[in-house]
C-alpha positions as MATLAB code, in Angstrom:
seq = 'MVPDNAAGSRGVPQWAVAGQSAPDRQGEAAIALATETACELISNARRRAVLGHVAALDGNESVGMGTLARRIAGEEHDIAPAAVSSEQRKTVYVSLLQNHLPKLDDAGVVAWDDRSGEVARGHSIDALASLVDGIERACVPTTPASEADTGIGTEAGASPRT';
ca = [
       8.390   21.018   -1.590;
       8.016   17.396   -2.685;
       6.606   16.777   -6.189;
       3.148   15.180   -6.368;
       4.581   11.999   -7.812;
       7.532   11.668   -5.421;
       7.709    8.174   -3.973;
       7.271    7.779   -0.289;
       7.243    4.633    1.772;
       7.796    1.517   -0.365;
       7.623    3.455   -3.638;
       4.064    4.644   -3.081;
       3.492    8.229   -4.289;
       3.143   10.773   -1.457;
      -0.334   11.801   -2.591;
      -1.514    8.203   -2.151;
       0.107    7.836    1.293;
      -1.604   11.055    2.386;
      -4.971    9.712    1.224;
      -5.349   12.383   -1.439;
      -6.699   11.998   -4.949;
      -4.271   11.390   -7.767;
      -2.945   14.615   -9.253;
      -4.557   15.805  -12.464;
      -2.551   14.244  -15.271;
      -3.292   16.608  -18.122;
      -2.066   15.404  -21.479;
      -2.135   11.731  -20.465;
      -4.693    9.615  -22.280;
      -7.076    7.774  -20.008;
      -7.749    4.089  -20.507;
     -11.524    3.705  -20.504;
     -11.377    0.242  -18.954;
     -11.407   -1.226  -15.469;
      -7.913   -1.882  -14.123;
      -8.523   -5.637  -14.077;
      -9.665   -5.605  -17.689;
      -6.673   -3.562  -18.866;
      -4.270   -5.876  -17.009;
      -5.951   -8.973  -18.444;
      -5.772   -7.596  -21.984;
      -2.045   -6.832  -21.817;
      -1.138  -10.043  -19.946;
      -0.660  -12.054  -23.145;
       2.169  -11.511  -25.654;
      -0.065  -12.118  -28.698;
      -2.634   -9.598  -27.481;
       0.184   -7.105  -26.879;
       1.365   -7.738  -30.449;
      -2.166   -7.159  -31.776;
      -2.353   -3.908  -29.794;
       0.926   -2.706  -31.293;
      -0.026   -3.545  -34.868;
      -3.540   -2.135  -34.665;
      -2.411    1.035  -32.838;
      -0.011    1.674  -35.744;
      -2.925    1.828  -38.208;
      -4.211    5.165  -39.452;
      -7.673    6.311  -38.342;
      -9.999    4.411  -40.702;
      -7.472    1.813  -41.838;
      -7.922   -1.871  -41.010;
      -5.856   -5.035  -41.320;
      -6.994   -8.535  -42.235;
      -6.610  -11.370  -39.764;
      -4.394  -13.324  -42.170;
      -1.976  -10.426  -42.549;
      -1.990   -9.801  -38.807;
      -1.382  -13.503  -38.071;
       1.498  -13.645  -40.560;
       3.158  -10.537  -39.041;
       2.809  -11.812  -35.473;
       4.070  -15.304  -36.418;
       7.079  -13.674  -38.079;
       7.848  -11.733  -34.911;
       7.423  -14.828  -32.734;
       9.805  -16.848  -34.920;
      12.153  -13.923  -35.671;
      11.656  -14.257  -39.414;
      10.236  -12.053  -42.142;
       6.450  -12.342  -42.573;
       7.007  -13.684  -46.114;
       9.054  -16.572  -44.666;
       6.312  -17.681  -42.239;
       5.088  -21.211  -42.961;
       1.396  -21.957  -43.352;
       1.477  -23.945  -40.085;
       3.064  -21.032  -38.166;
       0.480  -18.626  -39.567;
      -2.388  -21.015  -38.881;
      -1.367  -21.457  -35.225;
      -1.439  -17.694  -34.638;
      -4.577  -17.216  -36.773;
      -6.576  -19.767  -34.777;
      -5.544  -18.245  -31.422;
      -6.492  -14.778  -32.684;
      -9.844  -16.076  -33.932;
     -10.789  -18.140  -30.892;
      -9.275  -16.138  -28.053;
      -7.475  -12.837  -28.496;
      -9.594  -10.853  -30.958;
     -12.889  -11.663  -29.198;
     -11.427  -10.402  -25.884;
     -10.048   -7.224  -27.419;
     -13.263   -6.628  -29.375;
     -15.503   -7.252  -26.334;
     -13.506   -4.626  -24.439;
     -13.870   -2.239  -27.396;
     -10.122   -1.820  -27.779;
     -10.236   -3.124  -31.355;
     -13.109   -3.257  -33.809;
     -13.093   -6.792  -35.205;
     -15.516   -7.863  -37.906;
     -15.665  -11.619  -37.431;
     -17.315  -12.072  -40.832;
     -14.747  -10.214  -42.956;
     -11.822  -10.772  -40.583;
     -10.903   -7.084  -40.652;
      -9.451   -5.531  -37.494;
      -9.457   -1.775  -36.860;
      -8.765    0.634  -34.024;
     -11.165    0.837  -31.092;
     -11.329    3.149  -28.077;
      -8.322    3.432  -25.739;
      -6.047    1.584  -28.197;
      -3.433    4.349  -28.149;
      -3.423    4.630  -24.356;
      -3.226    0.855  -23.890;
      -0.471    0.476  -26.513;
       1.409    3.338  -24.856;
       1.114    1.569  -21.499;
       2.565   -1.608  -23.018;
       5.422    0.390  -24.583;
       6.197    1.992  -21.225;
       6.199   -1.345  -19.431;
       8.442   -2.905  -22.080;
      10.899    0.011  -21.831;
      10.951   -0.201  -18.036;
      11.486   -3.960  -17.815;
      14.628   -5.985  -18.388;
      14.230   -8.086  -21.537;
      14.395  -11.771  -20.697;
      14.133  -15.082  -22.432;
      13.116  -18.361  -20.801;
      16.796  -19.390  -20.783;
      17.924  -16.165  -19.088;
      15.165  -16.491  -16.477;
      16.434  -19.956  -15.587;
      20.036  -18.692  -15.396;
      19.287  -15.684  -13.190;
      16.360  -16.958  -11.151;
      14.163  -14.105  -12.461;
      10.577  -15.113  -12.043;
      11.303  -17.445   -9.134;
      10.730  -16.817   -5.460;
      13.754  -15.879   -3.405;
      15.689  -18.982   -2.502;
      13.673  -21.227   -4.787;
      15.271  -22.937   -7.729;
      13.878  -22.240  -11.202;
      11.309  -24.714  -12.496;
      12.473  -27.107  -15.131;
];
């Protein structure tokens, strides 16, 4: 007997090839978002960083935007949050304010109070953060330099963009 999740033609699970419903995945948290919305939310590195930091908060705990911006800037520059310059923090802070937090809040994944700047957990945060963790574990870590060296991210036969 073939397991329900065994891959068939082109890596597609057998249950999908046979036109059956997906097997019941008890114990797996559902993401209460449309597929397109979930993909859009995790498509940006800063939003993924926000998801990770906010998912790590305890139930009723929140984090201020300034603290969140400083932590993310530190990660982006591979330095301790205390060593982040005001310009580095400001760059991340503004992008969180104008782009990333509104998207995450609109989707209900985080609860962002735009007046106080506090960010807390929303629905599906654990499931979405878990999805990001799984993707990051499954993928080969790359840097822009390594992508250019290996051709990762380019079409077959095409030279990397410069």
